[in-house]
C-alpha positions as CSV (number, residue, x, y, z in Angstrom):
1,M,21.1,-41.3,-26.9
2,M,23.4,-38.3,-27.4
3,R,25.9,-39.3,-30.0
4,F,29.7,-38.9,-30.0
5,R,31.9,-39.0,-33.1
6,R,35.3,-37.9,-34.2
7,A,35.3,-34.2,-35.0
8,L,36.8,-33.8,-38.4
9,P,35.1,-36.4,-40.5
10,V,31.7,-35.7,-39.0
11,F,32.1,-32.0,-39.3
12,S,33.0,-32.4,-43.0
13,L,29.8,-34.5,-43.4
14,A,27.8,-31.8,-41.5
15,C,29.2,-29.1,-43.9
16,T,28.0,-31.2,-46.9
17,L,24.6,-31.5,-45.4
18,L,24.3,-27.9,-44.3
19,A,26.0,-26.4,-47.3
20,A,26.0,-22.6,-46.7
21,A,26.2,-22.9,-43.0
22,C,29.9,-23.8,-43.3
23,T,31.3,-21.0,-45.3
24,G,32.2,-17.4,-44.7
25,S,33.2,-15.6,-41.5
26,G,32.0,-13.3,-38.8
27,D,31.3,-13.4,-35.1
28,D,27.5,-12.6,-34.9
29,G,26.7,-15.1,-37.6
30,G,29.1,-17.5,-36.1
31,I,30.0,-18.9,-39.5
32,V,33.5,-20.2,-39.8
33,D,35.8,-21.9,-42.3
34,P,35.8,-25.6,-41.3
35,K,39.5,-25.9,-42.3
36,T,40.4,-23.4,-39.5
37,P,38.2,-24.0,-36.5
38,P,38.7,-21.8,-33.5
39,P,41.0,-23.1,-30.7
40,G,39.5,-25.7,-28.5
41,S,36.6,-26.5,-30.9
42,E,38.0,-29.6,-32.5
43,N,38.5,-32.3,-29.9
44,G,35.9,-31.6,-27.2
45,P,33.7,-34.3,-25.6
46,C,30.6,-33.3,-27.7
47,E,29.9,-34.2,-31.2
48,P,30.4,-31.3,-33.6
49,H,26.8,-31.2,-34.8
50,M,24.0,-30.9,-32.2
51,V,20.3,-31.5,-33.0
52,I,17.7,-29.7,-30.8
53,Q,14.0,-30.6,-31.1
54,A,11.8,-27.7,-30.3
55,D,8.2,-28.0,-29.1
56,W,6.7,-25.4,-31.5
57,F,7.6,-23.1,-34.3
58,P,10.3,-20.5,-33.7
59,E,9.2,-17.8,-31.1
60,V,10.8,-15.6,-28.5
61,E,10.0,-18.2,-25.8
62,Q,12.8,-20.2,-27.5
63,G,15.0,-17.2,-28.1
64,G,18.0,-18.2,-26.0
65,T,18.4,-21.4,-28.0
66,Y,18.2,-19.7,-31.4
67,Q,20.7,-17.2,-30.0
68,L,23.3,-20.1,-30.3
69,I,23.1,-19.7,-34.1
70,G,21.9,-16.2,-34.6
71,P,21.3,-14.4,-37.9
72,G,22.9,-16.1,-40.9
73,G,21.7,-19.6,-40.4
74,T,20.2,-21.8,-43.1
75,V,16.4,-22.2,-43.2
76,D,15.1,-25.5,-44.6
77,K,11.5,-24.8,-45.6
78,D,10.7,-28.4,-46.4
79,G,12.2,-29.9,-43.2
80,L,11.2,-26.9,-41.0
81,T,14.7,-26.6,-39.5
82,Y,17.1,-23.8,-38.8
83,S,20.8,-24.7,-38.9
84,G,24.1,-23.0,-38.7
85,A,27.5,-22.7,-37.1
86,L,27.6,-21.9,-33.4
87,R,28.4,-18.2,-32.9
88,N,32.1,-17.7,-32.4
89,R,31.5,-16.3,-28.9
90,Y,30.1,-19.7,-27.8
91,K,32.7,-21.9,-29.3
92,G,35.1,-23.6,-26.9
93,A,36.3,-26.8,-25.3
94,H,32.9,-28.6,-25.6
95,G,33.6,-29.2,-29.3
96,V,30.2,-28.2,-30.7
97,Q,30.5,-26.4,-34.1
98,T,27.1,-26.5,-35.7
99,I,23.5,-26.5,-34.4
100,E,20.3,-27.7,-36.0
101,I,16.9,-26.6,-34.4
102,R,13.9,-28.5,-35.6
103,A,10.4,-27.0,-35.3
104,G,7.9,-29.0,-33.3
105,G,4.2,-29.1,-32.5
106,A,2.2,-28.9,-35.7
107,A,5.5,-29.0,-37.6
108,I,5.8,-32.7,-36.7
109,D,2.1,-33.5,-36.8
110,N,1.7,-32.7,-33.1
111,K,3.9,-35.6,-32.1
112,S,5.3,-35.0,-28.6
113,V,9.0,-34.1,-28.2
114,I,9.3,-37.2,-25.9
115,D,8.0,-39.5,-28.7
116,A,10.2,-37.7,-31.3
117,M,13.3,-38.3,-29.2
118,H,12.3,-41.9,-28.6
119,D,11.9,-42.5,-32.3
120,D,14.8,-40.6,-33.6
121,P,18.3,-41.2,-32.0
122,T,19.8,-38.3,-34.0
123,I,18.0,-35.8,-31.6
124,D,20.3,-34.7,-28.8
125,F,18.2,-32.2,-26.9
126,G,14.5,-31.6,-26.7
127,F,12.2,-28.9,-25.3
128,V,9.9,-30.7,-22.8
129,S,8.0,-29.2,-19.9
130,A,8.9,-30.5,-16.4
131,D,5.5,-32.1,-15.8
132,D,5.7,-34.2,-18.9
133,I,9.3,-35.2,-18.0
134,I,7.9,-36.4,-14.6
135,A,5.1,-38.3,-16.2
136,A,7.5,-40.1,-18.5
137,G,9.8,-41.1,-15.7
138,G,10.7,-44.7,-15.2
139,T,9.7,-45.7,-18.8
140,E,11.7,-46.4,-21.9
141,K,11.1,-42.7,-22.9
142,S,12.4,-41.2,-19.7
143,L,14.2,-37.9,-19.9
144,V,16.1,-35.6,-17.6
145,A,15.9,-31.8,-17.7
146,V,19.4,-30.3,-17.7
147,V,18.8,-26.6,-18.1
148,G,15.7,-24.4,-18.0
149,S,14.5,-21.8,-20.5
150,L,11.9,-19.5,-18.9
151,E,11.6,-19.4,-15.1
152,I,7.8,-19.1,-15.2
153,S,5.5,-20.6,-17.8
154,P,3.4,-18.2,-19.9
155,Q,0.7,-20.8,-20.1
156,M,-2.6,-19.2,-19.2
157,L,-6.4,-19.4,-19.2
158,M,-7.9,-16.3,-20.8
159,W,-11.4,-14.8,-21.0
160,S,-13.2,-11.8,-22.3
161,P,-13.6,-9.2,-19.4
162,A,-16.6,-7.8,-21.3
163,R,-18.3,-11.2,-20.9
164,Y,-17.1,-12.4,-17.5
165,T,-16.1,-10.7,-14.3
166,V,-13.2,-12.8,-12.9
167,T,-11.1,-11.5,-10.0
168,D,-10.4,-14.7,-8.2
169,F,-9.3,-18.2,-9.4
170,S,-12.6,-19.7,-8.2
171,D,-14.5,-17.2,-10.3
172,L,-13.6,-19.3,-13.3
173,A,-15.8,-22.1,-12.1
174,K,-18.6,-19.7,-11.3
175,T,-18.8,-18.6,-15.0
176,R,-19.7,-22.2,-16.0
177,A,-18.2,-21.3,-19.4
178,P,-16.5,-24.1,-21.4
179,V,-12.7,-24.2,-20.8
180,L,-11.1,-25.0,-24.2
181,H,-7.9,-26.9,-24.0
182,F,-5.7,-29.5,-25.7
183,P,-6.4,-33.1,-24.5
184,G,-4.3,-34.8,-21.8
185,L,-3.1,-31.7,-20.0
186,T,-2.1,-32.4,-16.4
187,Y,-2.7,-28.9,-15.2
188,I,-6.4,-29.1,-16.3
189,D,-6.8,-32.1,-13.9
190,Y,-5.0,-30.0,-11.2
191,L,-7.3,-27.0,-11.7
192,I,-10.4,-29.3,-11.4
193,G,-9.0,-30.8,-8.2
194,Q,-8.5,-27.3,-6.8
195,G,-12.0,-26.3,-7.6
196,F,-10.9,-23.5,-9.9
197,I,-12.8,-25.1,-12.8
198,T,-15.3,-27.9,-12.9
199,Q,-15.2,-31.2,-14.7
200,D,-18.2,-30.2,-16.7
201,Q,-16.4,-27.1,-18.0
202,A,-13.3,-28.9,-19.3
203,D,-13.5,-29.1,-23.1
204,A,-10.6,-31.0,-24.7
205,T,-11.6,-30.1,-28.3
206,Y,-9.3,-27.1,-28.6
207,T,-7.2,-27.2,-31.8
208,G,-5.2,-23.9,-31.4
209,D,-7.3,-21.7,-33.6
210,P,-9.8,-19.0,-32.6
211,E,-12.9,-20.4,-34.3
212,R,-14.8,-21.4,-31.1
213,W,-13.9,-18.1,-29.4
214,L,-15.1,-16.1,-32.3
215,A,-18.2,-18.2,-33.0
216,S,-19.3,-17.7,-29.3
217,N,-18.3,-14.1,-29.3
218,G,-15.9,-14.7,-26.5
219,D,-18.3,-16.8,-24.4
220,V,-15.6,-19.4,-23.6
221,I,-12.5,-19.6,-21.5
222,Q,-9.5,-20.7,-23.5
223,Q,-5.9,-21.9,-22.9
224,G,-3.0,-20.1,-24.5
225,F,0.3,-18.4,-24.0
226,A,0.1,-14.9,-22.4
227,T,3.1,-14.0,-24.5
228,N,1.2,-14.8,-27.7
229,E,-2.6,-14.8,-27.6
230,V,-3.1,-11.7,-25.5
231,Y,-1.5,-9.5,-28.1
232,T,-2.8,-11.5,-31.0
233,Y,-6.4,-11.3,-29.9
234,T,-6.2,-7.7,-28.6
235,E,-4.3,-6.2,-31.5
236,L,-4.2,-8.5,-34.5
237,L,-7.2,-10.7,-34.8
238,P,-9.5,-8.7,-37.1
239,Q,-12.7,-10.4,-36.0
240,W,-12.0,-9.6,-32.4
241,R,-9.5,-6.8,-31.4
242,H,-11.0,-6.4,-27.9
243,P,-9.3,-6.8,-24.5
244,V,-8.8,-10.2,-23.0
245,D,-7.8,-11.0,-19.4
246,F,-6.0,-14.0,-18.1
247,F,-4.5,-16.0,-15.2
248,L,-1.1,-17.6,-15.6
249,I,-1.4,-21.3,-14.6
250,H,1.7,-20.7,-12.5
251,W,-0.2,-18.2,-10.3
252,M,-2.8,-20.9,-9.5
253,G,-0.1,-23.1,-7.9
254,Y,0.9,-25.2,-10.9
255,E,4.6,-24.1,-11.1
256,N,5.7,-25.9,-14.2
257,Y,9.0,-25.3,-15.9
258,P,8.1,-24.7,-19.6
259,S,10.2,-26.1,-22.5
260,A,13.1,-27.3,-20.3
261,V,16.0,-28.6,-22.3
262,A,16.1,-32.3,-21.7
263,V,18.2,-35.3,-22.6
264,R,17.6,-39.0,-22.5
265,T,18.2,-40.4,-19.0
266,A,21.1,-42.5,-20.3
267,A,23.0,-39.3,-21.2
268,T,23.3,-38.3,-17.6
269,Q,24.6,-41.7,-16.6
270,D,27.4,-42.3,-19.1
271,P,30.7,-40.6,-18.1
272,Q,31.5,-39.5,-21.6
273,L,28.1,-38.0,-22.2
274,R,28.2,-36.3,-18.9
275,S,31.5,-34.6,-19.9
276,C,29.7,-33.2,-22.9
277,L,26.8,-31.9,-20.8
278,Q,29.3,-30.4,-18.3
279,A,31.0,-28.5,-21.0
280,F,28.0,-27.4,-23.1
281,V,25.1,-26.7,-20.7
282,P,26.8,-23.5,-19.4
283,T,27.0,-22.3,-23.0
284,M,23.2,-22.8,-23.3
285,Q,22.8,-20.8,-20.1
286,Q,25.0,-18.0,-21.4
287,A,23.1,-17.8,-24.7
288,W,19.9,-17.2,-22.8
289,V,21.5,-14.4,-20.7
290,D,22.9,-12.8,-23.8
291,F,19.5,-13.1,-25.6
292,L,17.7,-11.4,-22.8
293,A,20.3,-8.6,-22.7
294,D,19.9,-7.8,-26.4
295,P,17.0,-9.8,-27.8
296,D,16.1,-7.8,-31.0
297,P,18.6,-9.4,-33.5
298,T,17.5,-12.9,-32.7
299,A,13.9,-12.0,-32.3
300,D,13.9,-10.4,-35.7
301,E,15.5,-13.5,-37.2
302,L,12.7,-15.6,-35.7
303,V,10.2,-13.5,-37.7
304,K,12.1,-14.2,-40.9
305,I,12.4,-17.9,-40.2
306,N,8.7,-18.3,-39.8
307,E,8.1,-16.2,-42.9
308,T,10.3,-18.6,-44.9
309,Y,8.6,-21.6,-43.4
310,G,5.4,-20.2,-44.8
311,T,3.1,-22.1,-42.4
312,F,0.0,-20.9,-40.6
313,F,2.1,-19.8,-37.6
314,Q,3.6,-16.3,-38.0
315,I,5.0,-13.8,-35.5
316,S,5.7,-10.1,-35.8
317,E,7.9,-7.4,-34.4
318,G,5.0,-6.1,-32.3
319,L,4.2,-9.5,-30.9
320,N,7.8,-10.1,-30.0
321,A,8.1,-6.7,-28.3
322,R,5.0,-7.4,-26.2
323,A,6.2,-10.9,-25.3
324,L,9.5,-9.5,-24.2
325,E,7.8,-6.9,-22.1
326,M,5.9,-9.7,-20.4
327,F,9.1,-11.5,-19.7
328,S,10.0,-8.6,-17.4
329,E,6.5,-7.6,-16.3
330,F,5.6,-11.1,-15.0
331,S,9.1,-12.3,-14.2
332,L,8.9,-15.0,-16.8
333,A,12.6,-14.8,-17.6
334,T,14.6,-14.3,-14.4
335,N,17.2,-16.0,-12.3
336,G,14.5,-17.3,-10.0
337,R,15.2,-17.2,-6.3
338,D,19.0,-17.1,-6.7
339,T,21.5,-15.5,-9.0
340,T,21.7,-18.4,-11.6
341,Y,19.8,-18.6,-14.9
342,G,18.5,-21.9,-16.0
343,N,18.7,-24.0,-12.9
344,F,15.8,-25.8,-11.2
345,D,14.5,-25.0,-7.7
346,V,14.5,-28.2,-5.6
347,S,11.4,-27.3,-3.5
348,R,9.5,-26.2,-6.5
349,M,10.2,-29.5,-8.4
350,N,9.2,-31.4,-5.3
351,R,5.8,-29.7,-5.2
352,L,5.3,-30.2,-8.9
353,F,6.2,-33.9,-8.6
354,E,3.6,-34.4,-5.9
355,I,0.9,-32.7,-8.0
356,V,1.7,-34.8,-11.1
357,K,1.9,-37.9,-9.0
358,G,-1.5,-37.2,-7.6
359,V,-3.1,-36.5,-11.0
360,Y,-1.8,-39.7,-12.5
361,A,-3.0,-41.7,-9.5
362,Q,-6.4,-40.1,-9.9
363,R,-6.4,-41.2,-13.6
364,Q,-5.7,-44.8,-12.5
365,T,-2.3,-44.6,-14.2
366,P,0.1,-44.2,-11.3
367,L,3.7,-43.2,-11.8
368,P,6.2,-46.1,-11.4
369,E,7.0,-47.1,-7.8
370,G,10.1,-45.6,-6.5
371,L,10.2,-42.6,-8.9
372,R,11.6,-39.5,-7.3
373,P,11.5,-35.8,-8.2
374,A,15.3,-35.9,-8.7
375,D,14.8,-38.4,-11.5
376,A,13.3,-35.7,-13.7
377,Y,15.9,-33.0,-13.5
378,T,19.5,-32.2,-12.5
379,N,21.5,-29.1,-11.7
380,D,24.8,-31.1,-12.0
381,F,25.8,-29.4,-15.3
382,I,24.7,-25.9,-14.4
383,D,27.3,-23.1,-13.9
384,P,26.0,-21.2,-10.9
385,T,28.0,-18.1,-11.8
386,I,26.0,-17.5,-15.0
387,G,22.9,-15.4,-14.5
388,I,21.3,-12.1,-15.3
389,A,23.1,-9.3,-13.7
390,A,21.2,-7.3,-11.0
391,G,19.7,-4.2,-12.5
């Protein structure tokens, strides 16, 4: 569960471990002298060092979280982590002073964030999609989403418009093309149930690379992120560089919250831990609002972090720019139906819960009896006054 310790000894230990993250000064880098912490940062309800487990390598879809540190953090190439002091503007009565963000997905051998949090008690927050949180409900791995990242998931199915004419969701089934996807995805079962694709089309052998797409000359339908693969395939992939078209899974009625920031269920039930969440969740909201208002500095930092990691996953200024355009074009990063950023819509979560419940019943692995939509999320710690300003 989320951990609480006395501020000064632990912060000293964190400085030893993070080395360069605890020297110097400056607001944007957020790096401070540990001997003179800002007012209100020493004795808050949170531990001084917070660990956040991401679900993939650094990308703009996580920009609001990396905004907490900003440029000037420490990149650990071996551990695939980015650490540093909280920006000065985000310091306050919560007591958090340093942040560590761990890359996920292939960076942790494709272990799920849920499993990573279950196995490693040093992780405080994790990026987990709302449908996966629902599916884990009532188990020893149960989590609660406390703040959202993007309002609409960029998860998509894409195809080559030169190969297939697709204008309606049901046209996907009419193509009879293989639908490449990662195994175990709840939304694939949903799409089959809706008749948008057929059981015969579902092909759970996708590994994230473009090999099947290229080998078939685009004669497949493939999962992906609209904010990544559309630009990559159209502009960057040398063996392709042709247009692709797509449907967001959200448009087809599967209104998932992607990469919601979640904590262990116990953290929402303990009074002390609730105090930390009450104090720190609004900071996470504000970081997202600030990132969206001026994304370039953090987005550029994400490029550099991936370059230092030196893995197969790399991003670019052009990719980031197109992704950020899509944030606006398709309302991926908005306040939702109200004026608050990062909260969860009750009716939407109720609908998603019923979809997930139905899929797991169909799989003969029903959700635990008595599980409710409200077990998967809470708006208790959200500051309703924090949101993107109109216009």
